[in-house]
N, C-alpha and C positions, 0 to 999 in steps of 0.2 A: 504494500500500500504506500502511495506517495503522500508525504506530509507537506502541507502548504504553510506559508508564512502565517504567523498569528494574525496579522492584519487582514489577510484574505479570509481566513476562517471567521474572524469577527464580523467582517462585512457580510458574508453569506449567512451567518447565524442571525445577524441583524435583520436580514431580509426574510427570516423564518426558516432557514435551512437547518436540518439535523445532521449530525456527524455519525459516521460509522454505522450506518443502518443496514441490517442484514437484508440482502436482496431476496432471500428466501421468503421474507414476509411480504414482498411486493409482486412476486410473479406466481402464476397459477401452478407451475411445476413444483413450487416449494423447495427450490434448490438455489445455491449461489452464495458466494461470500459477501462481505460488506461493501457498500458504496461509501466513498469518502464523504460525500454530501448528498442529501436528498432534499429537494425544495418543491413544495406544492404551492405555486404562486396563486394568490387569491385575487390579485389585480394585475392588469396588463402591464402597469408601470413596474411592478416587481419583476415580472418576466423579462422586461427590457433591461433593467438594471443588472440582473443576474447574467444575462447573455453578454452584455457589454463588459462586465468584469471578467468573465471567462475568456472572452476574446482578447482582452488586454493582457491577461496573465497566461494565455495559452493553456487553459484548462479544458480538457475534453468534456463534452456534454453529450448525454443520451437522454432520450425521452421515453416515458412509460405512460400508458393509460392504466388499464387494469392488469397489465402484464400477462395477458392471456395467450400471446403467441411469441413470447420472448424467452430465451435461454441465456442466463448470465453464466459466468465462469465461477468455479469454486474459489478462485483467487479474489473475486470481487471486482470492483470498478474503481479506478483511481481518480475519477473526476466527479462532475455534478450530474445527478439524475434529476430531470424535471418530471415531476409526477403530476400529470394532467388528468386527474380523476376526482370524482366526488366534489365538484366545484360548488355544489349547494344551491346554484341558481335554478329556480323552478322553470320548466318550459313555459313559453308564452304561446298560447293557442289563439289564433284569430281566424275564424272560419276554417278553411282547409289548410291554412298555413300555420307552421309552428317554428319558432326560433328557440334554439336550445344550446346550452353550453357544451363544449366538447367533452367535458368530464362527466356528463350525465350517462347513467347506465342505459345501454341500448334496449335491454329487456324491459326496464322500468318505463322507458318512453313508449315502447311498443304497446305495453299493457295499458298505459294511460290513454294513448291515442284510440285504442279500441273502446275503452270505457267512454270516451268522448264522442263516439259515433263516427270515427274516421278509420280509413283503411289505407294500406300501403306498407305498413311495417309489421303486420301480423306474422308473416313468414320468417321474420328475423328475430322474433321473440325467442329467447333462450341462448342467443349468441352471447357469450360471457365477456363482453368488452364494452368500451365506452362508445359514444356517438362519434367522437373524434377519431378513435381507432378504427371504427367501421368505415369512415370516409377515407382514412389514410390507406386502407387496403381494399376498398370497395367490397366490404363484407357481404356475403350472400349465403342463402340456404333455401332449399326446397323451392327453387325457381324464382326467388326474390333477391334483389340486390339493392344496396343503399342508393346507388346511382339512379334508380327508377323514381325516387322521390326527392332527390337532392336538387335544390334550387340555387342557393347562394352559399358562399363560404367566407367566413371571416378568418383572416390569417395574418401572421407576422411576416413582413418582407421589408428588407432594406431599412431596418431600424424603426419601422412603424407598422400600424395595423390598417387594414382596409377590407372592405367587402368586395367580392367579385362574383360574377355569375359563374356557376359551376361549369368546369371544363369537361363536360360529359363525354365528348368524343375521345378524350384521352383516358377514360376509365374503362377497364375490362376485367377479366377474371383475375382477381387478386392483384389488380394493377390500378394505380391512382397517381395523379400528379401532386397529390396532397400528402404523400408519405414523407416522413422524416428522413433526411434533413432538408428535403426540397421545400418543405413548408412546415409551419407550426399552426395548426388549426385551433382556434380558440372558441368558435361558435359556428353553427350552421343554421340555415333556413331550409325547411323542407316543405314540399307541397304534397299534401295528402289528398284523399278523395272521400266523398261521403260514403259511409258504410252501405253496401248493397244488401246487408242482412247476413252476409257470410263470414265476416271478419272474425268474430268470436269462435266460430266452429273451426275455421282454418287455423287460427292460432292454437286452439286446444289440440287439434290433430298434429300440428308440428311439434308441440311440446310432448305429446304422447310418444311420437316416433323417436324423439331425442332420448327420452327416458328408457325406452325399450332397447334402443340400438347403441347408445353411447355410454361409456363408463364414467358416468357423472359423479360417482361416489369416491373416485380416486383423483388425486392431483394430476393434471395433464395440461397440455397447451392446445387442446382441441385436436383437430386433424393435423397430424405431424407433417404430411406431405401434400403438395399440390396435386390436383388431378391431372395425370398425364393424358395427352391427347389420345382419344380412342380407348382409354382404359379407366379403371377406378383403382386408386392406390391400394385401398383396403383389400380388394379382391386379388390383386397381384401378390400382395404380401401373404395373404392367407393361402393362396395357391402354391406358394413356395414353402409352406409348412412352418411359417414363422410365428403363428399365433402362440402366445405364451412364452416366446423366446425372452430370456432374461439376462441382463448384465447388472450385477450388483442389485440395487433396489429398483432398477428401471426394467419395465416389461412391455412387450408388445401385448396390448390388451387382449384378453381371452374373449371379450365380448365383441370388440370391433378392432380388426387388425390395423385400421388406419390411425389408431391412437397409440401413442406410447405413454404409459402411466408410471407414476411414482408409487410403487407398492409399499413404500416405507423405508426411509433411510437412504434413498437414492442420492447420488451426487450429480452435479452437472456433467462430470466426466462420464458417469455411467450412461446418462442419456445420450451424450454425443457419441460414445462408442457404439451404443445400440443403433442409433440412426445410421452410422456409417456401415455397420454390419448388415442392416436391412437393405440399404442401397446396394451394397456389393452383391448380396445373394440374389436380389431381384434382377439386377443387371446381368449377372452371370447366367441365370436360368431363363430370363425372358428377353433380354436385350433392351429393356426399358430402364432408363436412368431416372430414378425418382428425385425430385427436387424438393427440399424441405420447405414447408410453409412456415415453420418456426424459425425465427430470426435470432442469431447470436447477438447479445447485447454489445459485444465489442465491435461487431460489424455495423451497428447502428450509431456508434459514437463518432464524434468529429470535433474539430476546433471550429466552432460556429462563427 
C-alpha cells in the first residue's frame, strides 16, 4: 500500500474520505484488500475537488457503484475509490419522465416506476447495480436494456458538469460511451411509458426466473462472462463439464455455470485463477474464447 503525505490525507479526509477501507465490503464478490481512500461524494463540488487533487498529486482513481461487476486484487488499491452509490436523492417523476441520481438502486427504481403506473424498467428489476452503473455498461436482461428508456445524461467533463442527450447509437451489448473513465455519470433522465397493464406481471416473472436460475444466495458478480456471438457462456461452460469446478473458495456455480461464486473464504486470486481456467478449457474444447464481463479494479483505475 502506498502512503501519501499527511497533507493529502487530511485534504481527502476533509472532503469525507475514509482511509484503508476493505474492498471486500464494497464489491459483491466479497473479496479484495484495502483501498487507500474511499470517498462517497454527496455534492458535485466535492467530486470536482477530489479529482483535481488526485490529478495534481498523480493519485490513481477508480470508481464503484454497487461493485457488482468488479474484481479488486487481494493487495488492495493504492489510490482513491469514488463510491457513487446510495446518493439518497429521491427520483423525481413527472408524467412519463423520471430524473434520478446515478447512485440510486436500479431495482428500487424499477419497482417504484411500476408502482407509479409506468413501464420500461420492469425487465431490469433484480439487476444488482446502480442506475449509473447500468448506463455505464448498458445493462440489460430478459430482452430489456437501459438504453431503451434513456433520454439524457448528466456527466462530468473537462472540469465541469453538463446535461447531454443520450448517445444511443453508441450503446450496444455491454457497450456504452458513459463507462469509466470516459465519463462520470452523476444523474440520468429516463423516458418511460404508461403501464399497459402488464408491467407488474412481467417484473414478477423476471424476478421468479432470476431466483430459480441464478445463485443469488452466494456472493458473485453476476454473469462472469459476456455472451459470445452465437452461443451462451453458461451452456458452453456446462458442456465442458465445469459446473462445480472449484479453486480455493471460488466455484463455478452448480446452479448456473455462467456464474462464479464465493463459496466462503475465496480470495480475489482464487476467482481470477478460476476465470482463466474456465476460459482455457472452453477455448480448448470449443474454440470459443470467453471474454469476462467482470472488470478488474486495476484495469478501471487511471490518473484522471
